[in-house]
VEXVOMI-692383 format. One record per residue (C-alpha): y negated, x, z negated; residue in one letter. Coordinates in steps of 0.2 Angstrom, whole numbers, always signed. Example, Ala and Ser with C-alpha at 12.3 -4.5 7.8 and 13.67 -1.06 7.14 Angstrom:
<kemars>
 north  east    up type
   +22   +62   -39    A
    +5   +68   -36    S
</kemars>
This chain:
<kemars>
 north  east    up type
  +222    +9   -99    M
  +211    +5   -84    S
  +197    -7   -81    A
  +203   -25   -77    S
  +199   -33   -60    S
  +183   -43   -59    P
  +184   -61   -65    S
  +172   -73   -73    T
  +167   -66   -90    L
  +162   -76  -105    T
  +157   -72  -122    A
  +173   -81  -128    A
  +183   -69  -117    L
  +174   -54  -124    V
  +178   -59  -142    N
  +196   -61  -137    Q
  +197   -44  -130    H
  +189   -37  -145    I
  +202   -45  -156    E
  +216   -38  -145    D
  +208   -20  -146    V
  +206   -21  -165    L
  +224   -26  -167    Q
  +229    -9  -158    E
  +216    +2  -166    V
  +214    -4  -184    N
  +231    +4  -190    P
  +224   +21  -183    I
  +207   +18  -191    L
  +215   +13  -208    Q
  +226   +28  -207    G
  +212   +41  -203    R
  +197   +34  -212    K
  +203   +21  -224    G
  +193    +8  -213    L
  +196    -8  -204    L
  +185   -16  -192    L
  +182   -35  -191    Q
  +171   -45  -178    P
  +155   -52  -184    V
  +157   -70  -184    S
  +141   -76  -192    D
  +125   -67  -187    W
  +113   -76  -199    S
  +114   -61  -211    A
  +108   -50  -198    F
   +97   -59  -185    L
   +82   -70  -186    P
   +85   -88  -182    E
   +76   -88  -166    V
   +89   -74  -160    H
  +105   -80  -167    M
  +109   -88  -150    D
  +110   -70  -141    T
  +122   -70  -127    P
  +132   -54  -124    W
  +128   -46  -141    Y
  +143   -42  -152    F
  +146   -33  -168    G
  +160   -25  -179    L
  +159   -24  -198    L
  +168    -8  -205    A
  +175   -12  -221    E
  +185    +0  -233    S
  +203    -5  -232    S
  +206    -6  -251    G
  +213   -24  -251    G
  +204   -38  -261    P
  +186   -35  -264    G
  +184   -23  -250    A
  +166   -19  -248    R
  +156   -19  -231    R
  +153    -1  -226    E
  +143    -3  -209    A
  +138   -12  -194    L
  +143    -6  -176    L
  +134   -17  -163    S
  +134   -17  -144    F
  +129   -28  -129    Y
  +135   -31  -112    V
  +122   -26   -98    G
  +124   -25   -79    Y
  +122   -11   -66    S
  +120   -17   -47    T
  +129    -1   -43    W
  +144    -1   -56    D
  +144   -19   -62    G
  +147   -23   -80    R
  +142   -10   -93    C
  +144    -8  -112    L
  +130    -2  -121    F
  +129    +4  -139    L
  +115    -2  -150    D
  +119    +2  -168    Q
  +131   +16  -173    L
  +135   +18  -192    P
  +129   +34  -200    E
  +143   +46  -205    G
  +153   +61  -200    D
  +155   +66  -181    E
  +174   +62  -181    D
  +171   +44  -186    T
  +157   +43  -174    E
  +169   +48  -160    K
  +182   +36  -166    L
  +170   +21  -165    Y
  +164   +26  -147    L
  +182   +27  -142    Q
  +186   +10  -149    I
  +170    +4  -139    L
  +178   +13  -124    A
  +193    +2  -124    R
  +183   -13  -126    I
  +173    -9  -111    A
  +189    -6  -101    L
  +196   -23  -107    R
  +181   -33  -100    I
  +181   -24   -83    G
  +167   -12   -87    S
  +166    +5   -78    R
  +153   +12   -90    R
  +150   +15  -109    L
  +132   +20  -112    T
  +122   +26  -127    W
  +105   +35  -130    K
  +102   +49  -142    R
   +91   +64  -144    R
  +104   +77  -151    S
  +121   +84  -145    I
  +135   +82  -158    P
  +148   +96  -160    E
  +162   +84  -153    W
  +154   +85  -136    Y
  +162  +102  -134    K
  +179   +94  -130    T
  +178   +80  -116    G
  +159   +78  -116    P
  +150   +63  -109    P
  +139   +63   -94    E
  +121   +67   -99    I
  +109   +60   -86    S
   +97   +72   -80    E
   +81   +69   -71    G
   +79   +52   -79    L
   +64   +45   -89    L
   +66   +30  -101    V
   +50   +20  -100    L
   +45    +6  -113    R
   +32    -7  -114    M
   +30   -14  -131    D
   +23   -32  -134    R
    +4   -27  -134    P
    +7   -17  -118    A
   +16   -32  -110    M
    +2   -44  -116    E
   -11   -32  -108    S
    -2   -29   -92    Y
    +3   -48   -89    A
   -14   -54   -96    G
    -7   -67  -108    R
    -1   -70  -125    Q
   +17   -73  -129    P
   +23   -91  -134    R
   +32   -96  -149    D
   +50  -101  -147    L
   +58  -114  -157    A
   +72  -107  -168    G
   +89  -111  -162    G
   +84  -113  -144    K
   +99  -109  -132    A
   +96   -94  -122    F
  +106  -100  -108    H
  +103  -100   -89    R
   +94  -117   -89    A
   +81  -112  -102    F
   +79   -94   -94    V
   +77  -102   -77    T
   +65  -114   -82    E
   +53  -101   -90    Q
   +55   -89   -76    V
   +51  -102   -63    E
   +36  -109   -72    E
   +30   -91   -74    C
   +32   -87   -55    L
   +24  -103   -50    A
    +9  -100   -60    E
    +7   -82   -53    R
   +10   -86   -35    R
    -8   -91   -31    S
   -14   -74   -36    A
    -5   -66   -21    R
    -2   -79    -8    P
    +6   -66    +4    N
   +19   -61    -9    L
   +33   -74   -15    H
   +43   -68   -29    V
   +58   -80   -32    R
   +73   -82   -44    L
   +89   -84   -34    V
  +104   -93   -37    D
  +121   -84   -36    S
  +126   -90   -19    T
  +134   -81    -5    D
  +119   -79    +5    S
  +109   -73    -9    D
  +123   -60   -14    A
  +123   -53    +3    E
  +105   -50    +2    V
  +106   -42   -14    M
  +120   -30    -8    A
  +109   -25    +7    Q
   +94   -21    -3    L
  +104   -11   -17    V
  +111    -1    -2    R
   +93    +2    +3    G
   +89    +8   -14    L
  +104   +20   -14    A
   +98   +28    +2    I
   +80   +29    -5    Y
   +86   +38   -21    T
   +96   +50   -10    Q
  +113   +44   -16    E
  +128   +41    -5    P
  +132   +23    -1    L
  +149   +25   -10    E
  +140   +27   -26    A
  +137    +8   -25    V
  +154    +1   -30    R
  +148   -17   -32    C
  +150   -30   -18    T
  +143   -46   -15    A
  +158   -54   -22    R
  +154   -44   -39    D
  +136   -51   -39    Y
  +144   -69   -37    L
  +155   -67   -51    V
  +144   -59   -63    D
  +128   -69   -59    G
  +136   -86   -61    G
  +139   -97   -76    G
  +128  -103   -90    P
  +125   -86   -97    T
  +125   -74   -82    P
  +125   -55   -84    L
  +109   -53   -74    Y
   +95   -62   -66    Y
   +89   -58   -48    C
   +72   -59   -41    L
   +69   -57   -22    L
   +52   -53   -15    I
   +46   -61    +1    D
   +32   -55   +11    H
   +22   -69   +20    I
   +13   -64   +36    D
    -5   -71   +35    S
    -6   -75   +54    S
   +11   -82   +58    T
   +17   -88   +40    G
   +33   -79   +44    E
   +43   -75   +28    K
   +53   -58   +26    T
   +63   -53   +11    T
   +57   -36    +8    C
   +62   -32   -10    G
   +73   -35   -26    I
   +72   -34   -45    A
   +87   -36   -55    V
   +85   -38   -74    V
   +95   -43   -89    Y
   +92   -46  -107    F
   +98   -35  -121    G
   +96   -34  -140    Y
   +92   -20  -152    Y
   +95   -23  -170    M
   +79   -14  -175    K
   +67   -22  -163    E
   +75   -38  -156    G
   +77   -45  -139    R
   +72   -34  -124    F
   +70   -36  -106    L
   +78   -22   -95    Y
   +74   -18   -77    L
   +89   -12   -69    E
   +82   -11   -51    D
   +66   -13   -42    L
   +66    -8   -24    Y
   +53   -13   -10    V
   +57    -8    +8    E
   +47    +6   +15    E
   +37    -5   +27    A
   +31   -16   +13    Y
   +26    -3    +0    R
    +8    +0    -5    S
    +5   -19    -2    K
    +6   -23   -21    G
   +24   -30   -21    A
   +30   -18   -35    G
   +15   -21   -47    S
   +15   -40   -43    T
   +33   -40   -48    T
   +31   -29   -63    L
   +17   -40   -70    R
   +28   -56   -68    A
   +42   -47   -77    L
   +31   -42   -92    A
   +25   -61   -92    D
   +43   -67   -92    I
   +47   -55  -106    G
   +33   -63  -116    L
   +38   -80  -112    R
   +56   -76  -118    L
   +51   -68  -134    D
   +56   -51  -129    C
   +49   -37  -141    A
   +50   -24  -127    A
   +52   -21  -108    F
   +62    -6  -103    Y
   +67    +3   -87    W
   +72   +20   -81    L
   +63   +31   -68    A
   +67   +47   -58    L
   +57   +61   -62    E
   +54   +66   -44    W
   +48   +49   -39    N
   +29   +54   -42    K
   +21   +39   -34    P
   +31   +27   -45    A
   +28   +38   -60    L
   +10   +39   -58    E
    +9   +19   -59    M
   +23   +18   -73    Y
   +14   +30   -85    T
    -2   +21   -85    K
    +7    +5   -91    I
   +21   +11  -101    A
   +26   +24  -114    E
   +39   +38  -109    V
   +52   +39  -123    Q
   +51   +58  -124    E
   +67   +67  -128    G
   +78   +52  -127    L
   +93   +55  -116    Q
  +106   +43  -108    V
  +124   +48  -112    H
  +139   +39  -104    R
  +157   +39   -99    Y
  +162   +31   -83    T
  +178   +28   -73    D
  +192   +40   -76    E
  +182   +49   -89    K
  +180   +33   -98    L
  +199   +29   -97    A
  +203   +47  -104    E
  +190   +45  -118    F
  +198   +29  -123    A
  +216   +35  -122    E
  +211   +50  -133    G
  +210   +38  -149    L
  +229   +38  -148    L
  +231   +57  -148    V
</kemars>
């Protein structure tokens, strides 16, 4: 099994891939654990009304396979996020409690779903190392810190209170774009030399994205080959009514000539945690060296905190490199470091091997 080639992804297509995978794995799960998995079709029992329309969030119900009257055992939930380096990523949210063998089986099932949707990565966070890691362990990201702003921190940093969202509001591109552009327009007057703008998925924007992401790779001392996404990938995954990511470009405007230069990028997506609700995730924030220390980074972060509040996000997350002391000095003043929380993941060949291990 290998990741499928990039094509436009929709929630309906993800659900179809989930159904296909469950047809393959349910006989195995039933034989080993006496369980069957069914997709969650009605979220009303799990999510508040305002969040029922949550694109890219999916769930599986594990039920005992004892025939009629089978009782619901647990909920396994996950969401599709985005990496500007690797493209589509599958992220675990909620893993049912149980023995380690069952935990591994659930993750292997998610690995198979990840590959079906063209994802190169299955990611989760945890604080401990289970015994099953002794054979075929995932990669545990070293030197990365998880940072989190809760709602009060976002309000303080953005300088505003959140707005109430009407229940059932469609969380699609048109609504998100309206809120983001309104926010950016209101904040623009505070820094007239910096213009943060939301971009559409066009050929020219995608090429600028690709150029700036390569600049980030160089800054973080990674080989350019580590960036597998191309402008074509950004076009495919950034299009449609429910894009996998949103991109902000940062323009610096020369005060004497009025010349505008695109000098930075911020890429975000919206995820969901059952225990806290919708969140905003900052995948990339990069400003070219000549324009650092001019307020571009902090201006963009404040705008993102504001956007998160407008879109009823309970938290704002991002990762930071431990060696990036200048950035950390600012980040730790505005956000909490999630101590002891590590990022675990399978990627590429290791992801495929892990998924195939379900059949052994």
